[in-house]
C-alpha positions, 0 to 999 in steps of 0.5 A, spaced: 380 744 247 379 747 254 379 755 255 384 757 260 379 763 261 374 758 263 379 754 267 381 760 271 374 762 272 372 755 275 378 755 280 377 762 282 369 760 283 371 754 287 376 758 292 372 764 293 365 760 293 362 766 291 360 768 284 360 776 285 367 775 288 369 771 283 367 777 278 370 782 282 377 779 282 377 777 275 374 784 273 368 781 269 360 781 270 357 776 274 353 774 267 360 772 264 362 768 270 356 764 269 356 763 262 364 761 262 362 755 268 356 753 263 360 753 257 365 749 261 360 744 264 357 743 257 364 742 254 366 737 259 359 733 259 359 733 267 356 738 272 362 741 276 358 746 281 351 744 284 347 751 285 341 752 289 338 759 291 342 760 297 349 756 296 353 753 291 358 746 292 363 743 288 361 736 285 366 730 286 368 731 279 368 738 280 373 738 285 378 733 281 377 737 275 379 743 280 385 740 282 388 738 275 386 746 273 390 749 279 396 745 277 396 747 270 395 754 271 400 754 276 405 751 271 403 757 266 404 762 271 411 759 273 412 759 265 410 766 265 414 768 270 420 765 267 419 769 260 417 776 264 424 779 263 423 778 255 417 783 255 423 788 256 426 785 249 419 788 245 421 795 243 418 800 239 412 805 238 405 803 236 401 809 233 393 808 235 387 811 234 380 810 238 374 813 239 374 819 244 369 817 249 371 809 249 378 811 249 377 815 256 373 811 259 375 804 258 382 804 253 386 809 257 387 804 264 388 798 259 394 802 255 397 804 262 397 797 264 400 794 258 406 800 258 407 798 265 408 790 263 412 792 256 416 798 259 420 798 252 414 800 248 411 807 247 404 808 245 402 814 241 394 815 242 390 819 238 383 819 241 378 822 236 371 820 233 373 821 226 374 815 221 381 815 220 385 812 214 390 807 217 395 807 211 394 814 209 395 817 216 401 812 218 397 808 224 398 801 226 392 800 229 385 803 230 379 801 235 373 801 232 365 800 234 360 798 228 360 794 223 366 792 218 366 794 211 373 796 209 376 789 206 383 792 206 384 792 213 384 786 218 380 785 224 380 782 231 373 782 234 374 784 242 367 784 244 360 786 243 357 793 244 350 793 246 346 800 244 340 803 248 335 807 246 334 813 252 331 819 254 330 823 260 324 822 265 322 829 263 322 827 256 318 821 257 313 824 261 312 829 256 312 824 250 310 817 253 309 812 253 313 809 248 312 802 246 314 800 239 320 803 235 315 806 230 313 811 235 320 814 235 319 817 228 315 822 230 319 824 236 326 829 236 332 825 236 339 826 237 344 822 232 351 820 232 353 822 225 359 818 224 355 812 222 353 811 215 345 812 216 345 817 222 337 818 221 336 811 221 336 806 227 336 799 226 333 794 230 332 786 231 325 784 235 325 779 241 323 774 235 329 775 231 325 780 226 329 785 223 327 792 222 329 800 222 326 806 224 327 813 220 327 818 226 327 826 226 334 829 228 334 835 232 341 834 233 347 831 230 354 830 233 360 826 232 361 825 239 357 820 244 358 824 250 355 831 247 349 827 245 348 824 252 348 831 255 343 834 250 339 827 252 339 829 259 337 836 258 331 833 255 332 835 248 331 828 245 332 821 244 338 817 243 341 811 241 348 810 244 352 804 247 351 802 254 358 805 256 356 812 254 349 812 258 351 807 264 352 812 269 346 816 267 342 810 267 344 809 274 343 816 277 336 816 273 338 822 269 336 817 263 331 812 262 332 806 257 326 804 253 324 799 248 329 794 252 326 788 248 329 790 242 337 789 240 339 796 237 344 796 231 348 789 233 355 793 233 362 790 235 368 792 238 374 791 233 381 792 233 383 793 226 390 794 222 393 794 215 393 787 211 401 787 211 405 781 210 409 782 217 405 784 223 410 786 229 411 783 235 409 789 239 403 790 235 401 782 236 402 782 244 398 789 244 392 786 240 392 780 245 393 784 251 386 788 249 383 781 247 384 778 254 381 785 257 375 785 253 373 778 254 365 779 257 
């Protein structure tokens, strides 16, 4: 079955004639645009876009498919417009828990957009890195980063979360070069404490071989931003999600090392209790999150 996100990406790319502009309009990375087009071509078994180093052009098959996609998407937009007023009929409160740093950086604007689309739904947000008990504390939903272990909860994967090992340029100048994970065990590290083994960093090498390294925790914290500040000051190494260290990498206050390795292999999930009845407001909110975290 055709993927509507891929169809939307394809039609936008044809109209923009630019992968970067398409990515900007859809709010995704350039790599996501390329991946969706390749997946679409693979599914259809035809080439839709001709690519060279300087320009792109639409094939005859691609132009025919574009015209069909445009009509389909317009029909969907019309149906959504007709049903838009029904959003006002979905009412109630969603009690939500999410990690502090991720909630501030990424979740807050999505919640705002959702509440504008569904004005009769109220959101009660608790931003905390503490591992809350959904049933005991009366939460409808939690956003979690990691590996799922609690079988009493239902979960929907929203996105992969890439981790990077980083340190300040001054730290690396004093302790580098660092070329293998085993070298990390002799260096001071800043560890996130809300995981099962804070002092063990798991990795997969470029050949798919899994391993782990025991590190020396100079500092432990349940908040990733706290660890990032300490790393920028040169206190030690961190292994943190890319969304926490992205700005520091951009301004060179941190540098990523050992990037040929995959660290932790964690995902972003929406988790909720395994009840027979899931409210419509919760279903539409989870769908809304899933649509925004497509990467």
